[in-house]
N, C-alpha and C positions, 0 to 999 in steps of 0.2 A: 504494500500500500504506500502510495506517495503522500508526502506531507505537504499540505497547502501552507506555505510559509507566510502568506499574507493574512491568514485567518488566525485570530487569537483564540486559544483554547483555555478555558478556566478549569482548573483541576480542583475538585472539592471532595470532601469525605461525605459522611452521612449527616442526616438532619440531627439537630441537637448535638453538635460535635464535642468530643472530649479531646484530651491532649493528643492521643495517638492519631486521631482523625485529622486534626489541624496540622500536626507536624508531618504526617505522611503526605498531605497535600502540598506542603511547602517543599519537601524533599523530592517528591515525584515530579512536580512542575520544573524544578531546577534540573533534575536528571534528564527529562524529556527535552528541555531547551538545549542542554549541552550536547546530547546525542543526536538530535534530529535537526537542530537549527531553527525549528519552528518557534512561534511565540506561545509559550505556556506560562500562565500565571496562577499562583495559588489563590484559592477562594475558600469560603466557608458557607455553610447553609444554616447558620444559627448563631446564638449568643456564645461569646467566649467566656467560659467559666473561670473561677478564680485560680484553680490549679493550672489551667492552660496559660492564663495571663502571667502567672509566676514563672513558668518555664520560658515563655517568650521574652519576658523582661530579663531573666537570668542570662539568656543567650543574645540579648540585644536585638531581638527581631520584632518587627511590627506584626500585629495581627493581620491576617489576610482580609481583604475586603469582603463584606457579606454579599452573597448572591441572593437576590430576592426571589428569583424563579428559575427553575431548571426544566420548564416545559419545552417540549420539542417544537421547533418552528419549521415552517416549510423550507426556509433557506438552509436548515441543518440536514435535510434529507437528501441523500444521493439518489438522483433520478436517472435511471438508465433506460434507454429505448430498447425494445426487443426487436431483433431483426426478423423480417418476414411479415410483420403485422403493420398494416397501413396506419398512418397517424390519425386518419379520420374515421376509422372503423368503430362501430358501436356494438355493444353486446346484442342488441336487438337484431342487427343485420347478421351477426354470427349465427343466430338461431336458424335463419333460413339457409345458411351455408353448412349446417351440421352434416357431417359425413363426406363432405368434399375435401379434396386435397388443398392444403395451404402451401403456397409457393412463394419463393422470394422474388425479387425483381428480375433475376436471370431465368426464372422458370423452374428452378430446382425444387423438388419436392421437400418440404420441411415438416411434413406431418399431416394429420387429418384434423379438420376443423370440428370442434365440438361445441354446440350451443350451450350457453350458460344455464338456461332454464332446463334444458334436457337433463343435465347432470343433477340438478337439485330435485327434479321430479323423480329421477331414478333412485337417488339416495333416500328420499322420503318414502318411496314405495318399499324399498328394502327394509327401512327402519320399521315401518308399520307391519310388515310381514313377520319381523322378528319379535314384535311385542305380543 
């Protein structure tokens, strides 16, 4: 996997972090930055408790910035196109093509089209037969 060196990655531990969670985030962010050359920064997902603050003070380290949310955003998802499937095809149109060959742009056979609704009806029928 290649590292996107223009994208900042925040390394955090778990929610309600303890000393090992925050120290691990600091160490791992530094390790990744050194080994990959990417931009990795430590973060935290909660309040710094007194024990952790003591350790940070002892070693002269600032507490990592608190991250307010770790929800996935669309920009974080790697979107890959599948070869052989037209960009403008819909599931509805695939139902009418069920059973036909799926070919790429050069005409090479890439498999057999299976309509989305056909599969769900088949699985549901099998499920009801088993009950």
